N, C-alpha and C positions, 0 to 999 in steps of 0.2 A: 209602209215600205221601210225595211230595216237597213240602216247604214252599216256598211262593213269597212274594214280598214285594208281592203285590197289595194294593191298599187294601181294608180291611175296612169296607164301608159300614155294617154293623150297628153298628160302634163309633161312627161319626158319628151314627147315629140315636139311640143310647143317650145320647150327650152332649146332643143337642138336647132329648130328653125330660127329662133331668136339669136342663138349663138352664131349661126351661119350668116345672118344678116348683119350682126354687129361687127364682124371682121371685114374690113374693107378690101378684101382680095378681088372682088368683082369690079372695083372702081377703076376707070381708065387712068393710066399713068399721066397722061397729058391734060387732065382736067384741072383747070386753073381757076374755077369759080370760087368766090369768097363771099361769105355773109358775115358782117360785123368783124371782119379781119380774120376769120377762121375759114379754113378750106371747107368746102361743102361736104366732103366725106366725114369730117369731124362732127359737123352738125348732125349728119345722118346717124353716125354711131352713137352720139349722145341721146338722140331721140329713141333709138332702139334700146339703149340701156335704161332710159326712163320707162319705156314700155315693159321691159323685163322686171324692173322694180315693182311696178304696179301689178303685174301678173303674179309675182311672188307674194305680194301682200294679199292679193285676192285668194290665192291658193291657201295661204296660211289661215286667213280669217274665215274661209268657207269650209275648212276641214272640221270634222266632228271633234268635239271636245271630250277629253277623258277626265274622269274624276277619280283617278287611282291614287291620289296623294296620300 
């Protein structure tokens, strides 16, 4: 099977989903839960950002290499 450099639309879709989850617009205003002194929505956003970083590294490392140097 030959690898091509076509855009992977599913990658863009995953990024859009992660972006929507990282912004705490869906969080209730009166939620006062805290973990280690941080609001729960901050912990949630940080976990989504970590997931985004891991996904970005996976996409970069799994892309086909070019030897055009």
